[in-house]
N, C-alpha and C positions, 0 to 999 in steps of 0.2 A: 578398492580403489580397481579393481577390474571393472568393476559395474561400465564403466567411463573411456576402456579403451577405444580406440579407436571408433568411439559414439562421435557424429557431428551433431554437434548442438547449437540450437541456432536459442537466442535470449533476447524478443525483443525488446526495449526500452533497458538493454543491457547498460550503457551511458551514463541512465538515471540514476536516484539516487540509492532505490532499492535493486536496481539490475546491477550497479558496479558489487554490491556484496555479494548477490548474486554468483555474477561471475569470478570473485574472487574464491566464493566457496565449492563452486566447479573444477577450479584449477588446483584447491585442496586436496581435492576426492581425485586429479589425478586426469583430468577431462582437457586436452590437450587441442581437438578441435573444436573450439568456441568461434561460433557468429555475431556481430553485434553490427545490426543492422543500423545504417543511421536515415534520417528522416528525408535528411539530403539526398541521398541515396536511393532512399526504398520509402515514399511514401506508401506504404501500407491500409490507408485509407482508401486506393484504388486498386482495382484487379491486376491495371500492367504494373503496379509497385510490389500486389501480391508476387506475380507470379515472375516478375525479375527476380525477388529476392528469394523463393525456392528455388528458381534455376540456378541462382548462384552458390546457396547455401547449400544445398542437395540434403537437408538435415533429416536424421534419426531419430528428432525430439525437437520439436519447440517448447519454450516456455516462455509463455504470455505475458508480458508486463508491462507493453508500452500501454499508455493512455494520459489523457486530459485531464489533470488532476489539479484541486487546491483547495483552499478554503472555502468558508463560508459566503466572505465578500465575492470571491471569484466564481462560484456556483448561482450564486445569485445575478451577478453581472450577465455571465454567458450560458443560461442554461441550456439553448440550443447545442450551441456549441460543446456545451460537455456533452448532451444526449448523442447526437451524430458523430461526433468523431469517435467518440468510445464506442459505437456501436459498429460503427464501421471499420475500425481494428482489429474487432476481435470476429465479428460473424463470419464475415468472408474470408477469412486466414481460416478460422478453424476447418471451413470447406472443404477450401482447395488443399488444404493440408490434408483431409481424408481421402480428397480425390488423387492425391501425386504421390499416397504410400505413404508420409512421414509416420513413423510409426506409433508413437503417443505425444501427445499434446497436452500442457501443464496451464489449464487457464487460472488466473490470480485474479480474482476478482476485489470484491469491500463488503468489509463491514457496512457500510451507508446501506448495501442493500437489505437491510434489517427495518420492519416494521419501528415508524415513529412509536409509537406504545408497545415495547417485548416484553416481557417477566424475564427478570434478573434470575441467572446470568443468562442470556442468550445460547440457546439450544438448535440446533440446525434445522432441527424440526418446525421450528415455528418461524422461518423463513415467507411462506406463504402465508401469513396471517395477518396481514393488512399493508397500509402503505406506507413509504419510507418518508420519513421528514423529510418537509417540501422542500429547505434550500439544499438539499441533495437528491434529490430524487430524478430529476434527470440523468444524471451520473450512477447511482444505484443502481436505476432501472435498466442501464444499457449495459451494465455489467452484467446484472445480472441474467441478462438473456443468452448468456455464455452459457450456466447452469443449464438452462432448457435447451439450448444446443447439445451441450456435450449428452446429457441424457438420453437424449431425442438419438442422437447419431449413434452413442452404444446402445439402446435397444434396436434400433434399426440395421445396423452397419456391423456392430461387434466394435467399434472404433476404441483404443483406450485412449479415453481423456480425463482426467482429473481435474476439479474443479476447489480453491483453497480459499479463502476468506479470511486474511490477516486484519487486523485492529487497526487505528490510530499508528503509525510507526513515525519513530523518531530516531535522529544520531545523527554524528557527524554527515558528511557530504550533504544534508539536506538542504532544501530551498529553502534562504532565510531573504527572500523578496515578499517586505511588507504587503503587496499588492495582491501575490498568490499562496501566503506560508499558510502552513497548519500551525495549529495552535501553538507549539512549542517550539518551534525556530521565532515563531512571530513574539515571541513571551521574554526569547532570549534575549532578543535584539532591541529591543522595548527597552529593557532594563541597562543592558550593555550600554547602549549606545546614550538614555537620561542619564547614567553613571557618568558617563567620559564627557559630557554634555553640561553635567552640574544640577540636572532639572532635577526642582522636589517632589516630581510625582510622574508616574504614568498613569496613561487611560487603555482601560481595558473590556473588552464587549460585554455585552450582557451583565448579568447579574450575580455572575462565581460560583451559580447552585447546579450545574449539569455536569453529571459524574463525567468519565472516558476511563478509557483504558487504554496504555498506551503498551508497544511491543517495539526494542532496539530492533533496529534492519540488519544488522547482522544476524541477531537473531533467528528473523520473519527468515532471512535468507537458507539458514541454516533447514529452517523448517520449508521452506519450498525444494530445496535438492535432495534431501531424505525422501520426501512424499515423492518425488519424479522417480528416485530410487526405488521403494517400497512400498507406493500406494498405488492399488488398480483396481477401484473401486467407483461406483457412480455416486455416491454419497457426497455432499458438498463438506467440508470440514473448515473448523474455524482452529486460525492462528492468533494465539493472543498470552497475554501475560498472565491474564487471571488475577490481576490488581486492580482495584478500582481509586481512582482518585476524583474529587471534586474542582473545578477550576479555578475554586478560590484556594482550596490548599494548594494546584500546581503551581498558580502562581507567587503563593507565598513560598514555595520550597525554592523555585526559581529566581526569587528575590535573593534568600539568604543566600544560598549558592552562588551569586554572582558578586554577593556582596551593595546588592540596592537597598538603601536606606528610603528612600523617599515612599510618599503616601501615594494608595492604588486608587484611582478615582474610575468606578464603576459605572459605562453607559450603557443604560437600559432602554435607551432607546433605539439600540442595533440589537439581532436577535440573540437567542442563546443555542438555537441551535436543538438538535435531539437531547430530550430531557437527562436521561441517564443510559452507559453503555458500556457493559461490560458481555466479557465472555466465556461460555465453558468449553473448557477446550480437553475436555477429556478424550473426543474423537480422535483427537492427533495421537496422542499419549497410546490410545488401543490399538488405532491401526495402524502406526508407524514409529512410536516409539517415541514424538517429540516432544520436548517439551523446551519453554525460555530457559534460558541460563544466567540473563546478566539483570541484579537487581537494580531499581527504576532509578536511586541517586547518583548508582555509581553512574549509567548509563547517560543521566542527566551530565554528571560531570565531564564527560567525556565528548560531550556535544558541545558543551560550553566551553570546555577547553580550546576544541577546533574551530569554532566560530572567532575563536578572541586572536586564534593566530590564524584561521584564512580570512575570516569575513571581516572582522572590525581592520584589518591590514589592509584588508583588498580595495576599500572604498575607496 
């Protein structure tokens, strides 16, 4: 609790999905001076927006979560935006944080930075062994540049910057917009709405064969805040649950938990994305003593219940 006393913390993206849980975790640990910039007031893609933010917040630490993110469809439709916005929200902000004396910068990257074909489980040392999966490469590479920058600034300036890579996140408060959402909220919404309308089937992208690992967002937030407190190294660190599941099994689980009993039709004209994805999370355990705490079905039930209450009623 004493670590956060009198410490000014800025959380970019703090009003978003993961960010809201990071703010919750900070408050639970005693942080009282938390600054959450809104894009309408601080456009951190611009130098003026960054300088305005730093002048107003005067942070001792920045936890950088802000990102333009989405599922395969959004990445395919807007690759230039996903590259430019994410690069410009990160690289200049870290530079100005160093220049203005911010004590620590916590950069949160993405599992999408890994090569398309990576031996399982993904180990951090394989991060540069190939090109990312094509549908999200612009996003993954833009976020990956923060790792290069963090290590370069530590080497040349001794600047305390750490880099964390969460796997695919899910949980309450997620984005359930079918145009931009990730796979779990998309499938939950499809199952619930089909059930609501009385449809006898739903359509899912790909063939169901790819595998993914998912991390409950409140667990990810605990990992980020724990690293902010205890980790001060140059090596990137995975944050994951350590559990791999195929998209086919995932959808069948969601259908069972939502009560959808109709047919699942796989649209194989749509891309599968990366063939497999599962992380080695031993660094997080060894470096700062963190492991995911929430069982997958437990997290799915919480997410479904939240959407029933907030999404279905709010449509």
